mmCIF file as gemmi writes it, N, C-alpha and C atoms, coordinates in Angstrom:
data_model
loop_
_atom_site.group_PDB
_atom_site.id
_atom_site.type_symbol
_atom_site.label_atom_id
_atom_site.label_alt_id
_atom_site.label_comp_id
_atom_site.label_asym_id
_atom_site.label_entity_id
_atom_site.label_seq_id
_atom_site.pdbx_PDB_ins_code
_atom_site.Cartn_x
_atom_site.Cartn_y
_atom_site.Cartn_z
_atom_site.occupancy
_atom_site.B_iso_or_equiv
_atom_site.pdbx_formal_charge
_atom_site.auth_seq_id
_atom_site.auth_asym_id
_atom_site.pdbx_PDB_model_num
ATOM 1 N N . UNK Axp A 1 ? -36.968 41.264 50.18 1 0 ? 1 A 1
ATOM 2 C CA . UNK Axp A 1 ? -36.893 42.621 49.7 1 0 ? 1 A 1
ATOM 3 C C . UNK Axp A 1 ? -36.152 42.643 48.369 1 0 ? 1 A 1
ATOM 4 N N . UNK Axp A 2 ? -36.755 43.264 47.416 1 0 ? 2 A 1
ATOM 5 C CA . UNK Axp A 2 ? -36.113 43.343 46.109 1 0 ? 2 A 1
ATOM 6 C C . UNK Axp A 2 ? -35.054 44.432 46.068 1 0 ? 2 A 1
ATOM 7 N N . UNK Axp A 3 ? -35.229 45.461 46.837 1 0 ? 3 A 1
ATOM 8 C CA . UNK Axp A 3 ? -34.308 46.578 46.822 1 0 ? 3 A 1
ATOM 9 C C . UNK Axp A 3 ? -33.109 46.265 47.723 1 0 ? 3 A 1
ATOM 10 N N . UNK Axp A 4 ? -31.926 46.134 47.131 1 0 ? 4 A 1
ATOM 11 C CA . UNK Axp A 4 ? -30.747 45.729 47.893 1 0 ? 4 A 1
ATOM 12 C C . UNK Axp A 4 ? -30.289 46.809 48.866 1 0 ? 4 A 1
ATOM 13 N N . UNK Axp A 5 ? -30.47 48.064 48.517 1 0 ? 5 A 1
ATOM 14 C CA . UNK Axp A 5 ? -30.079 49.148 49.417 1 0 ? 5 A 1
ATOM 15 C C . UNK Axp A 5 ? -30.955 49.123 50.667 1 0 ? 5 A 1
ATOM 16 N N . UNK Axp A 6 ? -32.256 48.947 50.481 1 0 ? 6 A 1
ATOM 17 C CA . UNK Axp A 6 ? -33.168 48.894 51.625 1 0 ? 6 A 1
ATOM 18 C C . UNK Axp A 6 ? -32.864 47.685 52.5 1 0 ? 6 A 1
ATOM 19 N N . UNK Axp A 7 ? -32.554 46.562 51.88 1 0 ? 7 A 1
ATOM 20 C CA . UNK Axp A 7 ? -32.211 45.361 52.643 1 0 ? 7 A 1
ATOM 21 C C . UNK Axp A 7 ? -30.931 45.586 53.443 1 0 ? 7 A 1
ATOM 22 N N . UNK Axp A 8 ? -29.941 46.2 52.814 1 0 ? 8 A 1
ATOM 23 C CA . UNK Axp A 8 ? -28.684 46.486 53.51 1 0 ? 8 A 1
ATOM 24 C C . UNK Axp A 8 ? -28.879 47.442 54.666 1 0 ? 8 A 1
ATOM 25 N N . UNK Axp A 9 ? -29.7 48.483 54.457 1 0 ? 9 A 1
ATOM 26 C CA . UNK Axp A 9 ? -29.966 49.432 55.538 1 0 ? 9 A 1
ATOM 27 C C . UNK Axp A 9 ? -30.67 48.752 56.704 1 0 ? 9 A 1
ATOM 28 N N . UNK Axp A 10 ? -31.636 47.913 56.39 1 0 ? 10 A 1
ATOM 29 C CA . UNK Axp A 10 ? -32.378 47.22 57.444 1 0 ? 10 A 1
ATOM 30 C C . UNK Axp A 10 ? -31.464 46.272 58.214 1 0 ? 10 A 1
ATOM 31 N N . UNK Axp A 11 ? -30.638 45.527 57.49 1 0 ? 11 A 1
ATOM 32 C CA . UNK Axp A 11 ? -29.723 44.582 58.144 1 0 ? 11 A 1
ATOM 33 C C . UNK Axp A 11 ? -28.711 45.313 59.023 1 0 ? 11 A 1
ATOM 34 N N . UNK Axp A 12 ? -28.132 46.387 58.509 1 0 ? 12 A 1
ATOM 35 C CA . UNK Axp A 12 ? -27.166 47.154 59.308 1 0 ? 12 A 1
ATOM 36 C C . UNK Axp A 12 ? -27.835 47.794 60.524 1 0 ? 12 A 1
ATOM 37 N N . UNK Axp A 13 ? -29.057 48.262 60.348 1 0 ? 13 A 1
ATOM 38 C CA . UNK Axp A 13 ? -29.785 48.854 61.461 1 0 ? 13 A 1
ATOM 39 C C . UNK Axp A 13 ? -30.069 47.846 62.558 1 0 ? 13 A 1
ATOM 40 N N . UNK Axp A 14 ? -30.452 46.648 62.163 1 0 ? 14 A 1
ATOM 41 C CA . UNK Axp A 14 ? -30.739 45.606 63.159 1 0 ? 14 A 1
ATOM 42 C C . UNK Axp A 14 ? -29.459 45.195 63.884 1 0 ? 14 A 1
ATOM 43 N N . UNK Axp A 15 ? -28.36 45.06 63.138 1 0 ? 15 A 1
ATOM 44 C CA . UNK Axp A 15 ? -27.093 44.71 63.778 1 0 ? 15 A 1
ATOM 45 C C . UNK Axp A 15 ? -26.628 45.815 64.727 1 0 ? 15 A 1
ATOM 46 N N . UNK Axp A 16 ? -26.813 47.06 64.331 1 0 ? 16 A 1
ATOM 47 C CA . UNK Axp A 16 ? -26.457 48.18 65.2 1 0 ? 16 A 1
ATOM 48 C C . UNK Axp A 16 ? -27.323 48.181 66.458 1 0 ? 16 A 1
ATOM 49 N N . UNK Axp A 17 ? -28.605 47.903 66.275 1 0 ? 17 A 1
ATOM 50 C CA . UNK Axp A 17 ? -29.503 47.831 67.428 1 0 ? 17 A 1
ATOM 51 C C . UNK Axp A 17 ? -29.062 46.723 68.39 1 0 ? 17 A 1
ATOM 52 N N . UNK Axp A 18 ? -28.735 45.549 67.847 1 0 ? 18 A 1
ATOM 53 C CA . UNK Axp A 18 ? -28.316 44.451 68.712 1 0 ? 18 A 1
ATOM 54 C C . UNK Axp A 18 ? -27.021 44.791 69.446 1 0 ? 18 A 1
ATOM 55 N N . UNK Axp A 19 ? -26.109 45.466 68.765 1 0 ? 19 A 1
ATOM 56 C CA . UNK Axp A 19 ? -24.859 45.891 69.401 1 0 ? 19 A 1
ATOM 57 C C . UNK Axp A 19 ? -25.143 46.864 70.542 1 0 ? 19 A 1
ATOM 58 N N . UNK Axp A 20 ? -26.038 47.804 70.305 1 0 ? 20 A 1
ATOM 59 C CA . UNK Axp A 20 ? -26.383 48.765 71.351 1 0 ? 20 A 1
ATOM 60 C C . UNK Axp A 20 ? -27.179 48.139 72.473 1 0 ? 20 A 1
ATOM 61 N N . UNK Axp A 21 ? -28.082 47.223 72.131 1 0 ? 21 A 1
ATOM 62 C CA . UNK Axp A 21 ? -28.922 46.59 73.145 1 0 ? 21 A 1
ATOM 63 C C . UNK Axp A 21 ? -28.106 45.698 74.071 1 0 ? 21 A 1
ATOM 64 N N . UNK Axp A 22 ? -26.984 45.2 73.589 1 0 ? 22 A 1
ATOM 65 C CA . UNK Axp A 22 ? -26.144 44.34 74.424 1 0 ? 22 A 1
ATOM 66 C C . UNK Axp A 22 ? -25.546 45.116 75.594 1 0 ? 22 A 1
ATOM 67 N N . UNK Axp A 23 ? -25.365 46.425 75.434 1 0 ? 23 A 1
ATOM 68 C CA . UNK Axp A 23 ? -24.753 47.206 76.496 1 0 ? 23 A 1
ATOM 69 C C . UNK Axp A 23 ? -25.708 48.053 77.307 1 0 ? 23 A 1
ATOM 70 N N . UNK Axp A 24 ? -27.009 47.877 77.115 1 0 ? 24 A 1
ATOM 71 C CA . UNK Axp A 24 ? -27.991 48.708 77.812 1 0 ? 24 A 1
ATOM 72 C C . UNK Axp A 24 ? -27.949 48.495 79.322 1 0 ? 24 A 1
ATOM 73 N N . UNK Axp A 25 ? -27.565 47.312 79.768 1 0 ? 25 A 1
ATOM 74 C CA . UNK Axp A 25 ? -27.547 47.032 81.204 1 0 ? 25 A 1
ATOM 75 C C . UNK Axp A 25 ? -26.337 47.641 81.909 1 0 ? 25 A 1
ATOM 76 N N . UNK Axp A 26 ? -25.44 48.268 81.163 1 0 ? 26 A 1
ATOM 77 C CA . UNK Axp A 26 ? -24.263 48.875 81.784 1 0 ? 26 A 1
ATOM 78 C C . UNK Axp A 26 ? -24.684 50.046 82.667 1 0 ? 26 A 1
ATOM 79 N N . UNK Axp A 27 ? -23.903 50.304 83.669 1 0 ? 27 A 1
ATOM 80 C CA . UNK Axp A 27 ? -24.223 51.381 84.61 1 0 ? 27 A 1
ATOM 81 C C . UNK Axp A 27 ? -23.588 52.689 84.159 1 0 ? 27 A 1
ATOM 82 N N . UNK Axp A 28 ? -24.23 53.761 84.523 1 0 ? 28 A 1
ATOM 83 C CA . UNK Axp A 28 ? -23.674 55.086 84.271 1 0 ? 28 A 1
ATOM 84 C C . UNK Axp A 28 ? -23.809 55.537 82.836 1 0 ? 28 A 1
ATOM 85 N N . UNK Axp A 29 ? -22.807 56.289 82.406 1 0 ? 29 A 1
ATOM 86 C CA . UNK Axp A 29 ? -22.854 56.899 81.083 1 0 ? 29 A 1
ATOM 87 C C . UNK Axp A 29 ? -22.797 55.868 79.965 1 0 ? 29 A 1
ATOM 88 N N . UNK Axp A 30 ? -22.152 54.731 80.202 1 0 ? 30 A 1
ATOM 89 C CA . UNK Axp A 30 ? -22.063 53.693 79.179 1 0 ? 30 A 1
ATOM 90 C C . UNK Axp A 30 ? -23.445 53.162 78.803 1 0 ? 30 A 1
ATOM 91 N N . UNK Axp A 31 ? -24.338 53.077 79.768 1 0 ? 31 A 1
ATOM 92 C CA . UNK Axp A 31 ? -25.7 52.62 79.484 1 0 ? 31 A 1
ATOM 93 C C . UNK Axp A 31 ? -26.453 53.585 78.593 1 0 ? 31 A 1
ATOM 94 N N . UNK Axp A 32 ? -26.252 54.894 78.822 1 0 ? 32 A 1
ATOM 95 C CA . UNK Axp A 32 ? -26.912 55.892 77.986 1 0 ? 32 A 1
ATOM 96 C C . UNK Axp A 32 ? -26.355 55.89 76.567 1 0 ? 32 A 1
ATOM 97 N N . UNK Axp A 33 ? -25.062 55.675 76.446 1 0 ? 33 A 1
ATOM 98 C CA . UNK Axp A 33 ? -24.457 55.598 75.114 1 0 ? 33 A 1
ATOM 99 C C . UNK Axp A 33 ? -24.977 54.373 74.373 1 0 ? 33 A 1
ATOM 100 N N . UNK Axp A 34 ? -25.077 53.247 75.074 1 0 ? 34 A 1
ATOM 101 C CA . UNK Axp A 34 ? -25.6 52.025 74.455 1 0 ? 34 A 1
ATOM 102 C C . UNK Axp A 34 ? -27.054 52.21 74.03 1 0 ? 34 A 1
ATOM 103 N N . UNK Axp A 35 ? -27.819 52.915 74.853 1 0 ? 35 A 1
ATOM 104 C CA . UNK Axp A 35 ? -29.212 53.181 74.502 1 0 ? 35 A 1
ATOM 105 C C . UNK Axp A 35 ? -29.288 54.069 73.257 1 0 ? 35 A 1
ATOM 106 N N . UNK Axp A 36 ? -28.402 55.036 73.158 1 0 ? 36 A 1
ATOM 107 C CA . UNK Axp A 36 ? -28.351 55.883 71.961 1 0 ? 36 A 1
ATOM 108 C C . UNK Axp A 36 ? -27.977 55.098 70.723 1 0 ? 36 A 1
ATOM 109 N N . UNK Axp A 37 ? -27.026 54.185 70.855 1 0 ? 37 A 1
ATOM 110 C CA . UNK Axp A 37 ? -26.635 53.341 69.721 1 0 ? 37 A 1
ATOM 111 C C . UNK Axp A 37 ? -27.809 52.469 69.294 1 0 ? 37 A 1
ATOM 112 N N . UNK Axp A 38 ? -28.539 51.923 70.252 1 0 ? 38 A 1
ATOM 113 C CA . UNK Axp A 38 ? -29.708 51.097 69.929 1 0 ? 38 A 1
ATOM 114 C C . UNK Axp A 38 ? -30.772 51.923 69.216 1 0 ? 38 A 1
ATOM 115 N N . UNK Axp A 39 ? -30.989 53.16 69.657 1 0 ? 39 A 1
ATOM 116 C CA . UNK Axp A 39 ? -31.989 54.022 69.013 1 0 ? 39 A 1
ATOM 117 C C . UNK Axp A 39 ? -31.577 54.365 67.587 1 0 ? 39 A 1
ATOM 118 N N . UNK Axp A 40 ? -30.299 54.627 67.378 1 0 ? 40 A 1
ATOM 119 C CA . UNK Axp A 40 ? -29.815 54.912 66.022 1 0 ? 40 A 1
ATOM 120 C C . UNK Axp A 40 ? -29.994 53.687 65.135 1 0 ? 40 A 1
ATOM 121 N N . UNK Axp A 41 ? -29.726 52.511 65.683 1 0 ? 41 A 1
ATOM 122 C CA . UNK Axp A 41 ? -29.919 51.281 64.917 1 0 ? 41 A 1
ATOM 123 C C . UNK Axp A 41 ? -31.361 51.085 64.498 1 0 ? 41 A 1
ATOM 124 N N . UNK Axp A 42 ? -32.297 51.363 65.413 1 0 ? 42 A 1
ATOM 125 C CA . UNK Axp A 42 ? -33.715 51.255 65.062 1 0 ? 42 A 1
ATOM 126 C C . UNK Axp A 42 ? -34.112 52.278 64.006 1 0 ? 42 A 1
ATOM 127 N N . UNK Axp A 43 ? -33.544 53.473 64.074 1 0 ? 43 A 1
ATOM 128 C CA . UNK Axp A 43 ? -33.854 54.499 63.08 1 0 ? 43 A 1
ATOM 129 C C . UNK Axp A 43 ? -33.353 54.085 61.696 1 0 ? 43 A 1
ATOM 130 N N . UNK Axp A 44 ? -32.161 53.511 61.638 1 0 ? 44 A 1
ATOM 131 C CA . UNK Axp A 44 ? -31.617 53.056 60.354 1 0 ? 44 A 1
ATOM 132 C C . UNK Axp A 44 ? -32.454 51.912 59.802 1 0 ? 44 A 1
ATOM 133 N N . UNK Axp A 45 ? -32.826 50.969 60.664 1 0 ? 45 A 1
ATOM 134 C CA . UNK Axp A 45 ? -33.652 49.842 60.215 1 0 ? 45 A 1
ATOM 135 C C . UNK Axp A 45 ? -35.012 50.334 59.728 1 0 ? 45 A 1
ATOM 136 N N . UNK Axp A 46 ? -35.598 51.283 60.443 1 0 ? 46 A 1
ATOM 137 C CA . UNK Axp A 46 ? -36.891 51.84 60.024 1 0 ? 46 A 1
ATOM 138 C C . UNK Axp A 46 ? -36.792 52.563 58.695 1 0 ? 46 A 1
ATOM 139 N N . UNK Axp A 47 ? -35.699 53.287 58.481 1 0 ? 47 A 1
ATOM 140 C CA . UNK Axp A 47 ? -35.511 53.966 57.198 1 0 ? 47 A 1
ATOM 141 C C . UNK Axp A 47 ? -35.385 52.966 56.061 1 0 ? 47 A 1
ATOM 142 N N . UNK Axp A 48 ? -34.734 51.852 56.327 1 0 ? 48 A 1
ATOM 143 C CA . UNK Axp A 48 ? -34.625 50.814 55.306 1 0 ? 48 A 1
ATOM 144 C C . UNK Axp A 48 ? -35.972 50.207 54.953 1 0 ? 48 A 1
ATOM 145 N N . UNK Axp A 49 ? -36.805 49.972 55.959 1 0 ? 49 A 1
ATOM 146 C CA . UNK Axp A 49 ? -38.139 49.418 55.714 1 0 ? 49 A 1
ATOM 147 C C . UNK Axp A 49 ? -38.996 50.421 54.938 1 0 ? 49 A 1
ATOM 148 N N . UNK Axp A 50 ? -38.927 51.694 55.322 1 0 ? 50 A 1
ATOM 149 C CA . UNK Axp A 50 ? -39.704 52.725 54.627 1 0 ? 50 A 1
ATOM 150 C C . UNK Axp A 50 ? -39.239 52.847 53.181 1 0 ? 50 A 1
ATOM 151 N N . UNK Axp A 51 ? -37.925 52.819 52.959 1 0 ? 51 A 1
ATOM 152 C CA . UNK Axp A 51 ? -37.397 52.895 51.594 1 0 ? 51 A 1
ATOM 153 C C . UNK Axp A 51 ? -37.883 51.731 50.752 1 0 ? 51 A 1
ATOM 154 N N . UNK Axp A 52 ? -37.933 50.535 51.347 1 0 ? 52 A 1
ATOM 155 C CA . UNK Axp A 52 ? -38.424 49.363 50.63 1 0 ? 52 A 1
ATOM 156 C C . UNK Axp A 52 ? -39.897 49.513 50.288 1 0 ? 52 A 1
ATOM 157 N N . UNK Axp A 53 ? -40.698 50.011 51.235 1 0 ? 53 A 1
ATOM 158 C CA . UNK Axp A 53 ? -42.126 50.192 50.975 1 0 ? 53 A 1
ATOM 159 C C . UNK Axp A 53 ? -42.366 51.215 49.865 1 0 ? 53 A 1
ATOM 160 N N . UNK Axp A 54 ? -41.588 52.289 49.861 1 0 ? 54 A 1
ATOM 161 C CA . UNK Axp A 54 ? -41.726 53.293 48.798 1 0 ? 54 A 1
ATOM 162 C C . UNK Axp A 54 ? -41.36 52.712 47.446 1 0 ? 54 A 1
ATOM 163 N N . UNK Axp A 55 ? -40.334 51.896 47.417 1 0 ? 55 A 1
ATOM 164 C CA . UNK Axp A 55 ? -39.904 51.261 46.168 1 0 ? 55 A 1
ATOM 165 C C . UNK Axp A 55 ? -40.982 50.302 45.668 1 0 ? 55 A 1
ATOM 166 N N . UNK Axp A 56 ? -41.562 49.504 46.579 1 0 ? 56 A 1
ATOM 167 C CA . UNK Axp A 56 ? -42.627 48.58 46.179 1 0 ? 56 A 1
ATOM 168 C C . UNK Axp A 56 ? -43.856 49.34 45.694 1 0 ? 56 A 1
ATOM 169 N N . UNK Axp A 57 ? -44.187 50.443 46.362 1 0 ? 57 A 1
ATOM 170 C CA . UNK Axp A 57 ? -45.352 51.237 45.976 1 0 ? 57 A 1
ATOM 171 C C . UNK Axp A 57 ? -45.156 51.836 44.582 1 0 ? 57 A 1
ATOM 172 N N . UNK Axp A 58 ? -43.966 52.303 44.284 1 0 ? 58 A 1
ATOM 173 C CA . UNK Axp A 58 ? -43.685 52.885 42.967 1 0 ? 58 A 1
ATOM 174 C C . UNK Axp A 58 ? -43.756 51.819 41.893 1 0 ? 58 A 1
ATOM 175 N N . UNK Axp A 59 ? -43.247 50.621 42.195 1 0 ? 59 A 1
ATOM 176 C CA . UNK Axp A 59 ? -43.287 49.523 41.229 1 0 ? 59 A 1
ATOM 177 C C . UNK Axp A 59 ? -44.722 49.068 40.994 1 0 ? 59 A 1
ATOM 178 N N . UNK Axp A 60 ? -45.51 48.982 42.051 1 0 ? 60 A 1
ATOM 179 C CA . UNK Axp A 60 ? -46.901 48.562 41.935 1 0 ? 60 A 1
ATOM 180 C C . UNK Axp A 60 ? -47.701 49.577 41.132 1 0 ? 60 A 1
ATOM 181 N N . UNK Axp A 61 ? -47.473 50.85 41.375 1 0 ? 61 A 1
ATOM 182 C CA . UNK Axp A 61 ? -48.187 51.895 40.66 1 0 ? 61 A 1
ATOM 183 C C . UNK Axp A 61 ? -47.891 51.897 39.176 1 0 ? 61 A 1
ATOM 184 N N . UNK Axp A 62 ? -46.731 51.427 38.796 1 0 ? 62 A 1
ATOM 185 C CA . UNK Axp A 62 ? -46.364 51.388 37.383 1 0 ? 62 A 1
ATOM 186 C C . UNK Axp A 62 ? -47.2 50.353 36.618 1 0 ? 62 A 1
ATOM 187 N N . UNK Axp A 63 ? -47.601 49.272 37.291 1 0 ? 63 A 1
ATOM 188 C CA . UNK Axp A 63 ? -48.322 48.184 36.622 1 0 ? 63 A 1
ATOM 189 C C . UNK Axp A 63 ? -49.83 48.228 36.832 1 0 ? 63 A 1
ATOM 190 N N . UNK Axp A 64 ? -50.327 49.139 37.668 1 0 ? 64 A 1
ATOM 191 C CA . UNK Axp A 64 ? -51.764 49.23 37.899 1 0 ? 64 A 1
ATOM 192 C C . UNK Axp A 64 ? -52.428 50.088 36.827 1 0 ? 64 A 1
ATOM 193 N N . UNK Axp A 65 ? -53.677 49.786 36.57 1 0 ? 65 A 1
ATOM 194 C CA . UNK Axp A 65 ? -54.449 50.59 35.622 1 0 ? 65 A 1
ATOM 195 C C . UNK Axp A 65 ? -54.977 51.836 36.323 1 0 ? 65 A 1
ATOM 196 N N . UNK Axp A 66 ? -54.752 52.967 35.751 1 0 ? 66 A 1
ATOM 197 C CA . UNK Axp A 66 ? -55.254 54.22 36.321 1 0 ? 66 A 1
ATOM 198 C C . UNK Axp A 66 ? -56.493 54.649 35.558 1 0 ? 66 A 1
ATOM 199 N N . UNK Axp A 67 ? -57.575 54.903 36.294 1 0 ? 67 A 1
ATOM 200 C CA . UNK Axp A 67 ? -58.826 55.319 35.649 1 0 ? 67 A 1
ATOM 201 C C . UNK Axp A 67 ? -58.987 56.792 35.73 1 0 ? 67 A 1
């Protein structure tokens, strides 16, 4: 990924997901909290990937010939 912000968001999202996924097997309310942390991590990682794709699309459009 050329965009450092998108790479950082994706990396932090994946680490957050792994942290949350480690506690999913817990019983009771702790399991639901861990599941929420994992979902937030996936959302952050997805936002990073989308941001990277938008950045690549804008860069590609700058160099393409428009008819």
